[in-house]
N, C-alpha and C positions, 0 to 999 in steps of 0.2 A: 504494500500500500504506500509506504513512504517513498519507494523507488519511483512510482508513477507520479506522485506529486512533485518530487524533485526533478525528474526528467522532463516534465512539462515546461519547467523554467530553464533548465540547463541546456537541453538540446537546441532550442531556437537561439539561445545566446551563443552557443558554440558555432552554429551554422552562420550566424550573422558575423561573427569574428572571422570565420573562414572567407566569407564573401568580401568583407572589407579588405582582407589581406590579398585576395585575388585581384580586386580592383586596383589596389595600390601597386601590385606587381605589374599589371598590364599598363597602367598609366606611366609608371617609372620606366618601363622598358621602351615604350613608344617615345617618351620624352628623350631618353638617351639616344635612341635611333635617329630622331629628328636632329638633335645636336650634332651627332657624328656625321650625318648626311650634310649638314650645313658646313661643317669644317672640311669635309671632303670636297665639296663644291667650291670652297673658298681658296683652294690651292691654285697657284698660278697655272694658266692654260687649261682650266677645267670650267665646265658650264654648269648652270643650275640643274640641268637634266641629269648630269652625273651624280649630283647630290641626291636627287629624287630617286634614282635607281639604287644608290647605296642605301638609302633609308628603307626602301621597299625590301631590299635583300636582308638587312638586319632584322626588320620586323618579321619577315617570313620565317626566319630561323627560330623565333621565340614566341610568337603570338599567332593565333589563328587568323588567316586572311579575312574571314567573315567579319571580324571585329573592326577592320579598317575600312572606312568609307572613302577617303581620298588622301593622297599625298601630293602636295604642290610645292615646288621650289621656284623661287624667283629672286632676281637681283633687287636689292633695296638699299636704302641709305641708313647707315648706323652712325649717328652723331657726326654727320658730315663726311663719313668715310664710306666708300663702296663696300657693300656687304651682300651676303646671301641669307635668305630666310627660307626655312623649310617648315611648312604647316601640315600637320597631320590631323585629320578629323576622324574620330573613331567613336564607337559606342561600346558600352559594357552592359550585358544583360543582368537583370537583378537576381536571377536564380542560376548560379553556376555560370555556365557558358551558353545557356539557352534562354530563349524568350526575347521579348522586346527589350531595347536597350536604353541606357542613360547616355546621352551624347556628351562628348567632351572633345576639346581641341587643345593640342599642344604645339609649341613652336620651338624651333632651334635657330639660333642666329650665329653668324661668324663674319668677321671683317675679311674682305677679299684681299689676297695678295696682289700687289700691283707690279712688282718687279722693279721698283724704283729705289 
């Protein structure tokens, strides 16, 4: 009897903690991939498309592709310096890796090498 009363409280709490951990893992992994993609594209003689491809490659190795909605890399201005910005739009389902998702967006920035 006591087991049932306690498990009604403990099991949902445990599952909620697992879901939060999964969300943080996915978000941090996608953020790191966007940052790495921006740094990759910022190297001299590379284009933003190279950073976009690198970001997709890194995400593909760690997160399900169904969670990623779009990856966009573009040249931008960072405090007066030429730079690269990689934006990843993704979603995270509320129940494990299934169901409708909570949308989130992460960005990675890097100052572009100019060779001067």
